[in-house]
N, CA, C and O atoms as a DFTB+ gen file, in Angstrom:
120 C
 N C O
     1  1      94.068      91.357     142.535
     2  2      93.684      91.894     141.221
     3  2      92.747      90.926     140.510
     4  3      92.435      89.852     141.025
     5  1      92.297      91.328     139.302
     6  2      91.364      90.480     138.553
     7  2      92.061      89.309     137.898
     8  3      93.262      89.096     138.064
     9  1      91.283      88.563     137.157
    10  2      91.842      87.394     136.473
    11  2      92.696      87.849     135.287
    12  3      92.318      88.783     134.580
    13  1      93.836      87.203     135.063
    14  2      94.746      87.589     133.970
    15  2      94.057      87.560     132.609
    16  3      94.318      88.424     131.772
    17  1      93.177      86.576     132.371
    18  2      92.552      86.480     131.043
    19  2      91.645      87.677     130.780
    20  3      91.490      88.110     129.639
    21  1      91.047      88.207     131.848
    22  2      90.215      89.401     131.670
    23  2      91.115      90.581     131.304
    24  3      90.777      91.385     130.434
    25  1      92.251      90.675     131.971
    26  2      93.206      91.742     131.665
    27  2      93.634      91.643     130.198
    28  3      93.728      92.654     129.501
    29  1      93.893      90.415     129.739
    30  2      94.355      90.228     128.362
    31  2      93.302      90.695     127.371
    32  3      93.635      91.375     126.401
    33  1      92.037      90.345     127.591
    34  2      91.003      90.755     126.645
    35  2      90.834      92.271     126.670
    36  3      90.540      92.884     125.644
    37  1      91.021      92.874     127.845
    38  2      90.952      94.331     127.922
    39  2      92.084      94.948     127.105
    40  3      91.890      95.948     126.414
    41  1      93.272      94.339     127.192
    42  2      94.412      94.835     126.419
    43  2      94.148      94.671     124.928
    44  3      94.465      95.558     124.136
    45  1      93.562      93.525     124.544
    46  2      93.238      93.310     123.132
    47  2      92.267      94.383     122.651
    48  3      92.415      94.920     121.553
    49  1      91.270      94.689     123.485
    50  2      90.291      95.708     123.136
    51  2      90.978      97.056     122.947
    52  3      90.705      97.772     121.983
    53  1      91.871      97.395     123.873
    54  2      92.599      98.656     123.779
    55  2      93.451      98.694     122.516
    56  3      93.514      99.715     121.831
    57  1      94.105      97.574     122.211
    58  2      94.956      97.511     121.026
    59  2      94.122      97.731     119.767
    60  3      94.552      98.422     118.843
    61  1      92.918      97.134     119.735
    62  2      92.048      97.314     118.570
    63  2      91.660      98.781     118.423
    64  3      91.689      99.325     117.319
    65  1      91.297      99.419     119.529
    66  2      90.929     100.835     119.490
    67  2      92.102     101.664     118.979
    68  3      91.931     102.569     118.162
    69  1      93.294     101.340     119.475
    70  2      94.488     102.071     119.077
    71  2      94.733     101.905     117.579
    72  3      95.052     102.867     116.881
    73  1      94.576     100.650     117.085
    74  2      94.771     100.378     115.661
    75  2      93.779     101.183     114.824
    76  3      94.149     101.788     113.817
    77  1      92.510     101.183     115.253
    78  2      91.480     101.918     114.515
    79  2      91.801     103.408     114.495
    80  3      91.703     104.054     113.452
    81  1      92.179     103.946     115.636
    82  2      92.480     105.374     115.725
    83  2      93.662     105.724     114.831
    84  3      93.645     106.749     114.149
    85  1      94.681     104.882     114.830
    86  2      95.854     105.135     113.993
    87  2      95.482     105.077     112.521
    88  3      95.948     105.890     111.724
    89  1      94.637     104.110     112.161
    90  2      94.208     103.968     110.768
    91  2      93.436     105.212     110.332
    92  3      93.663     105.745     109.245
    93  1      92.524     105.666     111.189
    94  2      91.730     106.852     110.859
    95  2      92.628     108.067     110.711
    96  3      92.439     108.873     109.800
    97  1      93.603     108.205     111.599
    98  2      94.516     109.347     111.532
    99  2      95.314     109.308     110.234
   100  3      95.519     110.335     109.587
   101  1      95.766     108.097     109.856
   102  2      96.534     107.972     108.620
   103  2      95.668     108.329     107.419
   104  3      96.145     108.963     106.478
   105  1      94.394     107.925     107.443
   106  2      93.505     108.241     106.326
   107  2      93.270     109.745     106.247
   108  3      93.203     110.309     105.155
   109  1      93.143     110.396     107.400
   110  2      92.946     111.842     107.421
   111  2      94.196     112.552     106.909
   112  3      94.100     113.553     106.199
   113  1      95.350     112.042     107.263
   114  2      96.610     112.672     106.871
   115  2      96.878     112.480     105.378
   116  3      97.547     113.304     104.755
   117  1      96.361     111.403     104.811
   118  2      96.629     111.088     103.404
   119  2      96.024     112.151     102.489
   120  3      96.146     112.056     101.268
């Protein structure tokens, strides 16, 4: 498999996307 640090940054990127999507959904729901 790839290097663990690359996996971690990919996870961080995914987490950021998830946070943004959740924030947008909450703003739409408000």
